[in-house]
C-alpha positions, 0 to 999 in steps of 0.5 A: 499498498503505502509506498511515499507520501507527499509533503502537501496538505490537500483538502478531500476534493483536491485529493479526489481532483488529483487522483482523476487524472494520476497515472498512480494511486494514491490513499489520503490520510487526513489531508495527506497522501500516499502513493501506493505500491504494485502488488504480487502476482498471488496478491493480485490472484486472490483477490480476483479469485474472490471478487469473482466468487463474490460477484456470481454471489451477489448478482441481482441482490442490489449488493455490489463488489468492488475491486482494487480501484474504487475507494472506501471513504470514511468521512468521520476520520478523513480518510480514503483507501483502496481496499483489495475488495468491498461489497456494499448493499446500500443503495447510498453508494450508488450516488457515489461514482469514485468512492464508497461510504456504506460498505458491509464487507473490506477485505485486504489481502496481505503483503510484506508491506502492507501488513502491520498497517493492514491489521493495525491502523488501517483496520483502526481506521475502518471500524469506525465504519458503521455499516461494516460488518466484517473485516476479511484479512487473506494471507499470501503466503500460506492459506490463511483467512482471517474474519473480524465480524462485528458482534452485536455489543458491536465488539469485532470477533475474530475467526480463522480458517486455513487448509485444515478447513475445506470452506470459508465463510463471509456472514455479512453477505451470507457467503460460503466457498472452498479455500481450493475456489480463494487459492486457485492458481496461488503458488506458494 
């Protein structure tokens, strides 16, 4: 994710305008922009596998699946992030063509350069989204899926799926698939 930063402060509107014409993607954190690094073959393959499975699952339901190039907006914290995969079922998200504010599911595929941020500050920021029901981290070094689910008390509960389980489940959209489907064509 974060490869370099630029020292200038940007308003959200300036950031969105700059991002429209930029040849690279940037995430936006409280007025500052951070260039995003490219992704590895396993990273891209896993994200595409999941997005393909999810798209088939939500077709006709009113939910939408987004991959890599759609921003998640966290207004209360003045942030824009590019999740690897995001699902929104909220019709209000159809009003904003370049970002979504009400996702129910966000997925980050881990890489060496982003894992600490994805597990730490980014996850803390995503928790500010009241619509978010599930945050998922997918490992690229071994078959491991970590699903953080917001329970009725607002607490985040972890369920981990590994190669020992045949299936993994995303409760936020009532979805189930095999670990093998998620990691199809991934070479460790």
